[in-house]
Structure formats: structure tokens, C-alpha cells
C-alpha positions in Angstrom: -7.9 -13.0 0.3 -8.3 -9.3 0.6 -11.9 -8.2 0.8 -11.8 -6.0 -2.3 -10.0 -8.6 -4.5 -13.2 -10.6 -5.3 -16.4 -9.5 -6.9 -18.7 -8.4 -4.0 -21.9 -10.3 -3.2 -25.1 -8.9 -1.8 -25.0 -7.3 1.6 -28.1 -9.5 2.4 -26.7 -12.7 1.0 -30.0 -14.6 1.1 -32.1 -11.8 -0.4 -30.1 -9.6 -2.7 -29.4 -10.6 -6.3 -26.9 -8.5 -8.3 -25.9 -10.8 -11.2 -27.4 -13.4 -13.5 -25.2 -16.1 -11.8 -26.7 -15.1 -8.4 -30.2 -15.2 -9.9 -29.7 -18.8 -11.2 -28.2 -19.8 -7.9 -31.1 -18.4 -5.8 -33.7 -20.2 -8.0 -31.8 -23.5 -7.8 -31.4 -23.2 -4.0 -34.8 -21.8 -3.0 -37.1 -22.6 -5.9 -38.7 -19.2 -5.3 -37.9 -15.5 -5.7 -40.4 -14.4 -3.1 -39.1 -11.3 -1.2 -35.9 -11.2 -3.1 -34.4 -7.9 -4.3 -33.0 -8.3 -7.9 -30.9 -5.3 -8.9 -30.0 -4.3 -12.5 -29.9 -7.8 -13.9 -30.9 -8.5 -17.6 -33.6 -11.2 -17.3 -34.8 -11.2 -20.8 -33.5 -14.8 -21.2 -35.2 -16.0 -17.9 -38.8 -15.5 -18.8 -39.6 -19.2 -18.2 -38.3 -18.9 -14.7 -40.1 -15.6 -13.9 -43.5 -17.0 -15.0 -43.1 -20.3 -13.1 -41.7 -19.4 -9.7 -43.2 -17.5 -6.8 -42.3 -13.8 -6.9 -44.6 -12.4 -4.2 -43.0 -9.5 -2.4 -40.0 -9.4 -4.7 -38.6 -6.2 -6.0 -37.0 -5.9 -9.4 -34.9 -2.8 -9.8 -34.0 -1.9 -13.4 -34.2 -5.5 -14.6 -34.8 -5.9 -18.3 -37.7 -8.4 -18.9 -39.9 -9.6 -21.6 -43.3 -7.9 -21.4 -45.2 -11.1 -20.5 -42.8 -11.9 -17.8 -43.0 -8.4 -16.3 -46.8 -8.6 -16.4 -46.7 -12.0 -14.6 -44.4 -10.9 -11.7 -46.5 -7.7 -11.2 -49.7 -9.7 -11.0 -48.0 -12.1 -8.5 -47.3 -9.2 -6.1 -43.8 -8.1 -7.1 -42.8 -4.5 -7.5 -41.1 -3.8 -10.9 -39.0 -0.7 -11.4 -38.2 -0.8 -15.1 -34.9 0.4 -16.7 -34.9 4.1 -17.5 -34.3 4.7 -21.2 -31.8 7.2 -22.6 -29.8 7.7 -19.4 -26.0 7.7 -19.5 -25.9 5.8 -16.2 -27.7 3.0 -14.5 -29.5 4.3 -11.4 -30.1 0.8 -10.0 -26.5 -0.5 -10.5 -25.4 -3.3 -8.1 -21.7 -2.6 -8.2 -19.3 0.3 -8.0 -17.7 1.5 -11.3 -14.5 0.4 -12.9 -12.2 2.8 -14.8 -13.0 0.9 -18.0 -16.7 1.6 -17.5 -16.4 5.3 -16.9 -13.8 5.8 -19.6 -15.3 3.5 -22.3 -14.8 5.0 -25.7 -11.8 7.1 -24.7 -9.3 5.6 -27.1 -11.6 5.8 -30.1 -13.5 9.1 -29.5 -11.9 11.0 -26.7 -13.1 11.8 -23.2 -16.3 13.7 -24.2 -17.8 10.5 -25.6 -17.3 8.5 -22.4 -20.0 7.6 -20.0 -18.3 9.7 -17.3 -18.5 12.8 -19.5 -22.0 12.1 -20.6 -23.2 11.6 -17.0 -21.7 14.9 -16.1 -23.4 16.6 -19.1 -26.8 15.1 -18.0 -26.2 16.3 -14.5 -25.5 19.8 -15.7 -28.7 19.8 -17.8 -31.0 18.5 -15.0 -29.6 19.7 -11.6 -31.3 23.1 -11.7 -34.5 22.4 -13.5 -36.5 21.3 -10.5 -37.6 18.0 -12.2 -38.4 15.6 -9.4 -37.9 12.6 -11.7 -34.2 13.6 -12.3 -33.6 14.3 -8.6 -35.1 10.9 -7.8 -32.9 9.1 -10.3 -29.8 10.8 -8.8 -30.8 9.8 -5.3 -31.5 6.2 -6.2 -28.2 6.0 -8.0 -26.2 7.4 -5.1 -27.9 5.1 -2.6 -27.2 2.1 -4.9 -23.5 3.2 -5.1 -23.3 3.5 -1.3 -24.8 0.0 -0.9 -22.2 -1.4 -3.4 -19.4 0.4 -1.7 -20.3 -1.0 1.7 -20.3 -4.5 0.2 -17.0 -3.9 -1.4 -15.2 -2.6 1.7 -16.7 -5.0 4.3 -13.8 -6.0 6.6 -11.2 -3.9 4.8 -8.7 -1.7 6.7 -9.4 1.6 4.9 -7.1 4.6 5.1 -8.3 7.8 3.4 -5.7 9.9 1.6 -7.0 13.5 1.0 -5.3 16.2 -1.0 -5.7 18.8 -3.6 -6.5 18.3 -7.3 -3.9 20.9 -8.4 -0.9 18.7 -7.6 0.6 18.0 -11.0 2.2 14.8 -12.4 6.0 15.2 -12.7 6.4 17.1 -9.4 8.1 15.9 -6.2 4.9 16.3 -4.4 3.0 14.0 -6.8 5.8 11.4 -6.5 5.6 11.6 -2.7 1.9 11.0 -2.7 2.4 8.0 -4.9 5.0 6.6 -2.6 2.6 7.1 0.3 -0.2 5.2 -1.4 2.3 2.4 -2.2 3.5 2.2 1.4 0.0 2.1 2.8 -1.0 -0.7 0.3 2.1 -2.7 1.2 1.2 -2.4 4.8 -2.1 -4.1 4.1 -4.4 -1.0 4.1 -7.0 -0.3 1.4 -6.2 3.2 0.1 -9.3 5.3 -0.5 -9.2 8.8 -2.1 -11.5 11.4 -3.3 -11.1 9.8 -6.7 -9.9 12.8 -8.7 -6.7 14.1 -10.2 -3.7 15.5 -8.4 -2.8 14.0 -4.9 -5.8 11.7 -5.2 -4.6 10.1 -8.5 -1.1 9.9 -7.1 -2.2 7.9 -4.1 -4.2 5.5 -6.3 -1.2 5.2 -8.6 0.9 4.2 -5.6 -1.5 1.5 -4.6 -1.6 0.2 -8.2 2.3 0.1 -8.1 2.4 -1.8 -4.7 2.8 -5.4 -6.2 5.6 -4.3 -8.5 9.3 -3.5 -7.8 10.2 0.0 -7.0 11.6 0.7 -10.5 8.1 0.4 -11.9 6.8 3.4 -10.0 9.8 5.4 -11.0 9.2 4.7 -14.7 5.5 5.2 -14.4 6.0 8.6 -12.8 8.4 9.5 -15.7 5.8 8.5 -18.3 2.9 10.3 -16.6 5.1 13.4 -16.2 4.8 14.0 -19.9 1.1 14.9 -19.4 1.2 16.9 -16.2 -2.4 18.0 -15.9 -5.9 17.2 -17.0 -6.0 20.7 -18.4 -6.2 21.5 -21.2 -7.0 17.9 -22.4 -8.7 15.3 -20.2 -8.3 12.9 -23.1 -4.5 13.1 -23.2 -4.3 13.0 -19.4 -6.5 9.8 -19.2 -4.8 8.1 -22.2 -1.5 8.5 -20.5 -2.8 6.8 -17.4 -4.3 3.9 -19.3 -1.0 3.4 -21.2 0.7 2.9 -17.8 -2.1 0.5 -16.7 -1.6 -1.5 -19.9 2.1 -1.7 -19.5 1.8 -2.9 -15.9 -1.6 -4.7 -15.7 -2.9 -6.4 -12.6 -1.9 -3.6 -10.2 -2.9 -3.3 -6.6 -6.6 -2.4 -5.8 -7.6 0.9 -4.3 -10.8 2.9 -4.2 -11.7 6.3 -5.6 -14.8 8.2 -4.4 -15.3 11.2 -6.8 -18.4 13.2 -7.7 -20.0 14.6 -10.7 -20.6 17.8 -8.7 -17.0 18.5 -9.6 -17.5 17.0 -13.1 -14.8 19.1 -14.7 -12.3 16.9 -12.7 -12.0 13.4 -14.3 -11.9 10.3 -12.0 -8.6 8.6 -11.3 -7.9 5.7 -13.8 -5.7 4.1 -11.2 -8.5 3.4 -8.7 -9.5 -0.1 -9.4 -13.0 0.6 -7.9 -14.8 3.9 -8.3 -17.8 4.9 -6.3 -18.9 8.1 -8.1 -21.8 10.2 -6.7 -24.0 13.0 -7.9 -24.3 14.5 -4.4 -21.0 15.8 -3.1 -22.2 15.9 0.6 -23.0 12.2 0.5 -19.7 11.5 -1.2 -17.6 13.5 1.3 -19.3 12.0 4.4 -19.2 8.5 3.0 -15.5 8.7 2.1 -14.5 9.9 5.6 -16.9 7.5 7.5 -15.4 4.5 5.6 -11.8 5.5 6.4 -11.9 3.5 9.6 -8.2 3.0 9.9 -7.4 6.7 9.6 -7.0 9.6 7.3 -3.9 11.3 5.9 -4.3 14.9 4.8 -1.8 16.1 2.2 -1.5 19.8 1.3 -4.6 21.1 -0.3 -6.9 24.1 -0.4 -10.5 24.7 0.6 -11.7 21.2 -0.1 -9.0 19.6 2.0 -9.6 22.0 4.8 -13.3 21.1 4.8 -12.4 17.4 4.9 -10.1 17.9 7.9 -13.0 19.3 10.0 -15.6 17.1 8.5 -13.5 14.3 9.9 -12.7 16.0 13.1 -16.3 16.6 14.1 -17.3 12.9 14.6 -14.0 12.3 16.3 -14.7 15.2 18.6 -18.2 14.0 19.6 -17.4 10.3 19.4 -20.4 9.8 17.1 -18.6 7.0 15.1 -17.1 5.4 18.2 -13.4 5.4 18.8 -11.7 8.3 17.0 -9.9 7.4 13.8 -6.3 8.6 13.4 -5.7 11.9 11.6 -2.3 12.7 10.1 -1.6 16.1 8.5 1.4 16.3 6.2 3.6 19.5 5.7 4.1 21.5 8.8 4.5 24.8 7.0 1.3 24.3 4.9 -0.9 23.5 7.9 0.5 25.9 10.4 1.3 29.0 8.2 -0.3 28.9 4.8 -3.6 27.4 6.0 -3.3 27.1 9.8 -5.7 24.2 10.3 -3.4 22.4 12.7 -3.6 24.9 15.6 -7.4 24.8 15.5 -7.5 21.0 15.2 -5.1 20.7 18.2 -7.2 23.1 20.3 -10.4 21.1 19.5 -8.7 17.8 20.4 -7.3 19.0 23.7 -8.6 17.0 26.6 -10.7 14.7 24.5 -10.1 11.1 23.3 -9.1 12.3 19.9 -6.1 14.3 21.4 -3.9 11.2 21.1 -5.2 10.4 17.6 -3.9 13.4 15.7 -0.4 14.1 14.3 1.4 16.7 12.2 4.5 15.6 10.2 6.9 17.4 7.9 7.3 14.8 5.1 5.0 12.4 3.4 7.5 9.6 4.2 6.7 10.0 7.8 2.9 9.5 7.5 2.7 5.7 7.5 4.7 5.5 10.7 2.6 8.3 12.3 -0.5 6.4 11.3 0.8 3.2 13.0 1.8 5.1 16.1 -1.7 6.6 16.4 -3.2 3.2 16.3 -4.3 2.8 12.6 -5.8 -0.6 12.4 
């Protein structure tokens, strides 16, 4: 089965616990919790276990416990990091997000009431106040998300699809990006995007459409075209996406990796798994580093240009091993409007990455170019 089809288990299977079922399994198998790491699990109904088993050297991250149980495990030599009240996010979470989590409350109260919007509002309030507690919570959260993302993608053949947020639903460009995502998913790749609107949402939509017949994507594009942009209403934009998801449930899985740094941009509801970060630099590097089977760059502006050269740098120096394929789409865009291709080609000349870059005219050519360059 595909690596991202099943709920992920801990990256250290013998020592990480991320669900109540894993907690019970560990106690049954080992009779001890010594040196385990228990991450964001509600243990209020497991007080009898906590007071009776060895917890020396264990670490409990954001686990709700009864006061007497918490006191006992501390006395036994465990570290206990309690849940942080009144936060709109869980800094110790063990899994990446789902669209349902981030958009909870959308149907009833609109986007501003969702956890995604509330986390962005918290970030806006705290990012410039110099409070070390807030910055620590953001760092812990982002590290937890990175750990969960690594577990999710273990063994997957990941292709990154980069492109601008300004690409609107209802356009030929959006439809092309969706067909690209569908083609990559049908080829067995895991599609990963920056997790936002525009080209990113389109590629995630294409992956969602991969299990269905081609008529499904045509109809979904027609329905989404009635709400072209997340401006002026994120609520209307997101509701349109969830209507498509409800009409065609159980779509193909893909990954979105967005950031609250660009919090005015909502995350893509078509990404089955969302690794959302506070730190954009961590998010950018992590997205590209995990695109081990290659990256396709659709037309974009400053952010996409940055991503091209963020990806080119480790390919140039070989710091991540063998260079990953890079495919730039739209010759006019990348040679005239924003001439990134001539510079990329000059950088690559005479180096191993020279035979891992390509420029194509049309989106439809990208999957074949990726295969030709050795996307694996």
C-alpha cells in the first residue's frame, strides 16, 4: 500500500507513542513506559496505568493527565510538558493536519472562526512582541510537524509542484496544473505543493482527481470556476472546494506544505495531508528537500523564483546527494518575463546537475520530462 495511505506510526517505533492505541500496545508489550516519548495523547483515562508502571526517563509532551498521575510520573523521573491552555493549535501534535482540522467550523461560522484563521491571528499578535514563550511554542510546533511529515513520507516518491498563488480557478493555466497533478499521481508519485491557492491548489486537486475518470476533473474545474479566487472571500473559496470533495469523496492523497507566514493565503483543501508551519524558511527548505523524485516549476513570481534557486543550490553543491530533476514549465515565462532558465543553465554547466534540468513549453510535457531526467 502507498506509504501515505495509512496513519503513520512513530519514526522510532519502539519508543514514540502518538495515539492512545499505541500507548495501550506499548504497555501491553513492554509492561513499562521507561524512556518512551508520548506525544499529545489524552491520558486522563489511563491514571491507573501511569501510577503503576515504570516511567523513568519517559517524556510526556502535551499529554493531558489527572493531577495525581502527573505528580507520580514526575516523581518517578519522567519529564512532563503539560498542554498549553488557550492556544489555537497544539504545539506537540504527533501528526500533520487534515483539511477538516484546519477548516473546522467553516460551514457554520465562516473562515474567520476556523483553527487555521485563529492560528494566523495568534501568530500576528505574537510574532513581533519578543516573547520567548511564544517563539518557543512556534519552534516546538514546527519541529513536531517536521517529524510527522518525515514519518508520513517515508518511502514515498515525492514530486514537488511549485507555482504562484495568483493562478485563478477557471483559467486554462489552472486546469493544466490540475492535469499535471493528476498525471503525476497516476504515475505513482506523491504530489507535494506549497499548500496554498492557485497553482498549488490545482496540483493538489489533480491528485485528488486521480482515482476518478477524466470527466470528474472536467466537472470539478467547472464547479470551482464559479469561485475563481480566495479574494474577496476565503469562506466562499473554501466552501466551493469542500463541495467538490463531498461530491467526490475518497480522492487521491497528496501533501500541502503551507505557512502561516503567508497567513492571508488559505491552505489547499484538496491536500489530504497538510504540514503547516510558522517559519517560512523551515517550510521552504523542507518542501524542496523532501521532493526527492524531482520538482516541477510552473509560472510564478518572486516566491517561485526563490524556490528554483533554493532547489538549485544543493543540486549544485551535491549537498543532498544525487541532484534531483528540475523541470521548468513555460519557455517564454522563464526566458523572457523572468529569465531564471539562462542562469540555471549556466550554473548547471559542467556539473552533475546539468543533465537533471529541463525547460518545456507546455504543462503536458512535464511528466515525460521528469521521467527522462530520471525522476524516481
